[in-house]
VEXDREN-2710 file (C-alpha; in Angstrom, 1 decimal):
% VEXDREN-2710
k/r/px/py/pz
1/MET/140.8/91.5/73.5
2/ASN/140.8/88.5/75.8
3/ALA/137.4/87.8/74.2
4/PRO/136.1/84.2/74.1
5/HIS/135.8/82.5/70.8
6/GLY/132.4/82.1/69.1
7/ALA/131.6/78.9/67.3
8/MET/133.5/78.6/64.0
9/PRO/132.1/76.5/61.2
10/MET/134.1/73.3/60.6
11/GLU/133.2/72.7/57.0
12/LYS/134.9/74.8/54.3
13/GLU/131.6/75.1/52.4
14/GLU/130.0/76.7/55.4
15/VAL/133.0/79.0/56.0
16/PHE/132.8/80.4/52.4
17/PHE/129.1/80.2/51.6
18/GLY/127.3/79.9/55.0
19/ALA/125.9/82.2/57.6
20/ALA/128.7/84.8/57.5
21/ALA/128.5/85.1/53.7
22/LEU/124.8/85.6/53.9
23/ARG/125.2/88.4/56.5
24/PHE/127.6/90.2/54.2
25/ALA/125.3/89.6/51.2
26/LYS/122.3/91.1/53.0
27/THR/124.2/94.1/54.4
28/LEU/125.8/94.9/51.0
29/GLY/122.4/94.4/49.3
30/ASN/120.7/96.8/51.6
31/LYS/123.3/99.5/50.8
32/LEU/123.1/98.9/47.1
33/ASP/119.3/99.2/47.2
34/ARG/119.8/102.8/48.4
35/ALA/121.4/103.7/45.1
36/TYR/124.1/105.9/46.7
37/ASP/126.0/105.7/43.5
38/LYS/123.4/108.0/41.9
39/LEU/123.8/110.8/44.4
40/PRO/125.2/114.0/42.7
41/HIS/128.5/114.0/44.6
42/VAL/129.1/110.3/43.7
43/THR/127.9/110.0/40.1
44/GLY/130.8/109.4/37.7
45/LYS/133.2/108.5/40.5
46/PRO/134.3/105.2/42.1
47/PHE/131.8/104.0/44.6
48/MET/132.9/101.8/47.5
49/ILE/131.3/100.3/50.6
50/ALA/133.3/99.6/53.8
51/ILE/132.2/96.6/55.9
52/ALA/133.3/94.7/58.9
53/ASP/132.0/91.8/61.0
54/PHE/131.1/92.0/64.7
55/GLN/128.1/89.6/64.7
56/ALA/129.6/87.2/67.3
57/PRO/132.6/87.0/69.7
58/SER/135.8/86.8/67.7
59/SER/133.8/86.1/64.5
60/MET/136.3/88.3/62.6
61/ILE/138.9/85.6/63.1
62/TRP/137.2/83.5/60.4
63/SER/134.5/85.4/58.6
64/ARG/136.7/87.1/56.0
65/GLU/136.4/84.0/53.9
66/GLY/132.6/84.4/53.8
67/LEU/133.0/87.8/52.2
68/ILE/135.4/86.4/49.6
69/GLY/132.9/83.6/48.9
70/TYR/130.0/86.0/48.4
71/LEU/131.9/88.6/46.3
72/TYR/133.5/86.2/43.9
73/GLY/131.4/83.1/44.1
74/GLU/134.4/81.0/44.9
75/GLY/136.1/79.4/47.9
76/ALA/139.1/77.0/48.3
77/GLN/139.9/73.8/50.1
78/VAL/142.9/71.6/50.3
79/ALA/142.7/68.3/48.4
80/THR/145.2/65.7/47.3
81/VAL/146.0/66.1/43.6
82/ASP/148.6/63.9/41.9
83/GLY/149.7/62.6/45.3
84/ARG/150.3/66.0/47.0
85/PRO/148.1/68.5/48.8
86/GLN/147.0/71.5/46.7
87/ALA/144.5/74.3/46.9
88/VAL/141.4/73.4/44.9
89/ALA/138.7/76.0/43.9
90/MET/135.2/75.6/45.3
91/PRO/132.8/77.5/42.9
92/ALA/129.3/78.4/44.0
93/THR/126.4/80.1/42.3
94/HIS/124.3/80.4/45.5
95/LEU/124.9/80.7/49.2
96/LEU/123.8/77.9/51.6
97/GLY/120.4/78.0/53.2
98/PRO/116.8/78.1/52.2
99/SER/117.0/81.6/50.7
100/ALA/119.4/80.3/48.0
101/PHE/120.9/83.9/47.9
102/PRO/123.0/84.3/44.7
103/ALA/126.8/84.2/45.2
104/GLY/129.2/86.2/43.1
105/LEU/128.4/89.9/43.5
106/PHE/131.6/90.6/41.5
107/ALA/131.3/87.6/39.1
108/ASP/129.6/89.6/36.4
109/ASP/128.6/93.2/35.5
110/ARG/125.2/93.2/37.2
111/HIS/126.6/95.5/39.9
112/ALA/129.1/97.5/37.9
113/GLU/128.1/100.6/40.0
114/LEU/130.0/99.1/43.0
115/SER/133.7/99.6/42.4
116/ALA/135.0/97.8/45.4
117/VAL/134.4/96.7/49.0
118/ILE/136.7/97.8/51.8
119/PHE/137.2/95.3/54.6
120/SER/139.2/94.9/57.7
121/ASN/139.2/92.1/60.3
122/ALA/141.2/94.3/62.7
123/CYS/139.0/97.3/63.2
124/SER/138.5/96.7/66.9
125/ILE/139.3/98.2/70.3
126/ALA/142.5/96.1/70.3
127/LYS/143.7/98.1/67.3
128/LEU/143.4/101.3/69.3
129/TYR/145.7/99.8/71.9
130/ARG/148.2/98.2/69.6
131/VAL/149.1/101.2/67.4
132/PRO/150.1/103.6/70.1
133/ILE/151.6/101.0/72.4
134/SER/153.8/99.5/69.5
135/GLY/154.8/103.1/68.9
136/GLY/156.3/103.5/72.3
137/GLY/153.3/104.3/74.5
138/ALA/153.1/101.2/76.6
139/PRO/151.5/101.6/80.0
140/LYS/153.3/100.3/83.0
141/GLY/152.2/97.1/84.7
142/LEU/150.6/95.4/81.7
143/ARG/151.7/93.1/78.9
144/TYR/150.1/93.1/75.4
145/THR/150.6/90.0/73.2
146/ARG/149.2/89.5/69.8
147/ILE/148.7/86.0/68.4
148/GLY/147.5/85.0/65.0
149/ASN/148.5/83.9/61.5
150/PHE/150.7/85.7/59.0
151/PHE/149.9/85.4/55.3
152/ASP/152.5/83.0/53.8
153/ARG/153.5/84.4/50.4
154/THR/155.4/81.2/49.5
155/PRO/154.1/80.0/46.2
156/GLY/151.8/77.0/46.8
157/ALA/151.4/77.7/50.6
158/LEU/148.2/76.2/51.9
159/SER/148.0/77.9/55.3
160/GLY/149.2/80.9/57.3
161/THR/152.2/81.0/59.6
162/PRO/151.3/81.2/63.3
163/PHE/152.9/83.9/65.5
164/CYS/152.8/85.0/69.1
165/LEU/154.6/88.4/69.7
166/ASP/154.8/91.0/72.4
167/ILE/153.7/94.2/70.7
168/THR/156.4/96.3/72.4
169/SER/159.2/94.0/71.1
170/ASP/161.6/95.0/68.3
171/GLU/160.5/91.9/66.4
172/TYR/156.9/93.1/66.3
173/ARG/157.7/96.7/65.5
174/GLY/160.1/95.6/62.8
175/LEU/157.2/94.0/60.9
176/TRP/156.4/97.3/59.3
177/PRO/158.6/100.1/57.8
178/HIS/157.2/102.6/60.2
179/GLY/158.7/100.9/63.2
180/TYR/155.3/100.4/64.7
181/GLU/151.9/98.9/63.7
182/PRO/150.3/101.3/61.2
183/TRP/146.6/102.1/61.2
184/THR/146.3/100.8/57.7
185/ALA/147.6/97.3/58.4
186/GLU/144.8/94.7/57.6
187/VAL/142.8/97.1/55.5
188/GLU/141.9/95.2/52.3
189/VAL/140.2/96.5/49.1
190/PHE/138.4/93.8/47.0
191/HIS/138.0/95.3/43.5
192/ASN/135.1/94.6/41.2
193/PRO/136.6/93.5/37.9
194/PHE/133.5/94.7/36.1
195/ALA/133.4/98.1/37.8
196/ARG/132.1/101.0/35.8
197/HIS/134.5/103.3/37.6
198/PRO/137.5/101.4/38.9
199/VAL/139.3/102.4/42.1
200/PRO/142.8/103.7/41.6
201/PHE/145.2/101.9/44.0
202/GLU/146.7/105.3/44.8
203/LEU/143.5/106.3/46.5
204/LEU/144.3/103.9/49.3
205/PRO/148.0/103.4/48.8
206/GLU/148.7/101.4/52.1
207/ALA/145.8/99.0/51.7
208/ALA/146.1/95.5/50.3
209/HIS/144.4/95.4/46.9
210/TRP/142.8/92.3/45.6
211/TYR/142.1/92.5/41.8
212/GLU/141.9/90.4/38.7
213/ASP/144.3/90.4/35.7
214/ASP/143.5/88.2/32.8
215/GLY/141.1/86.2/35.0
216/VAL/143.7/85.6/37.7
217/ARG/143.1/87.1/41.2
218/LEU/146.2/88.9/42.5
219/CYS/147.1/90.9/45.6
220/SER/149.1/94.2/45.6
221/THR/150.4/95.5/49.0
222/VAL/153.1/97.9/50.1
223/TYR/153.7/95.8/53.3
224/GLU/155.6/92.6/53.3
225/THR/153.7/91.6/56.4
226/SER/150.0/90.7/56.2
227/ILE/148.1/89.2/59.1
228/LEU/145.1/86.9/58.2
229/TRP/143.6/87.0/61.7
230/SER/144.7/87.8/65.2
231/ARG/143.8/88.2/68.9
232/THR/145.3/90.5/71.4
233/ILE/145.8/89.3/75.0
234/ILE/146.3/91.7/77.9
235/GLN/147.9/90.5/81.1
236/ASP/149.5/91.9/84.2
237/GLU/153.2/92.0/83.7
238/ASP/153.9/89.6/86.5
239/GLN/152.0/86.8/84.8
240/ARG/153.7/84.2/82.7
241/PRO/154.1/85.5/79.1
242/PRO/152.1/83.5/76.6
243/LYS/154.1/81.4/74.1
244/LEU/153.1/80.1/70.7
245/GLU/152.9/76.6/72.0
246/ASP/150.1/77.7/74.3
247/PHE/147.9/78.2/71.3
248/LEU/149.1/75.2/69.3
249/GLY/148.0/72.7/72.0
250/GLY/151.3/72.7/73.8
251/GLY/150.2/74.3/77.0
252/GLU/147.8/76.7/78.8
253/VAL/148.4/80.4/79.2
254/GLU/147.6/82.0/82.5
255/GLN/144.9/84.7/81.9
END
């Protein structure tokens, strides 16, 4: 909340396969080395690891792509094909840097013991504010605004849709069938297509599930609204409300 931005990589290769991907890789590798899947209460059942990123101010705004790059050994960039912009795959066998850490944890069956990785880029203090406040528990004297990017489900979309919403507004509450922001919004499950014990979607029914079907990566979610990244801004209610233009280069919001 109101946190300054950390430095974000500018090159797509660095976003998907750079420092953030390497941090995820080392963290997951340390957990896998402990062989939790062989514990008596885990053996024969789906084994998942939950992970989040807090390594730098606001790093969770952009580091999700690093997890995807590491898990699947693939990123994406926009390139002009046949005269129009399209998403083009960026395959990689190793992450960037002198360690040459292998990419593609879920690219083959070497780690079939890991069924899935649970991830959220919204497991922050701001979430603890937004859920009860959007449900009608707003404190007096303060304004809470959420800015970010919606996932655009339009076929061929190349970027998210920016938004700037007061979390007590009907428009914000109407984004979810509950009439308020649910705890499970932004929880994602990245499934290992080679898992020895696949995770049933019903185990986490409100999460967004990323899985493969005939080699195609798909997403299944119960919510129409998915938020790729966001920030929460807290102000005194007598300050000027922020507008979307403030974050698109059209003005400056009073903090």
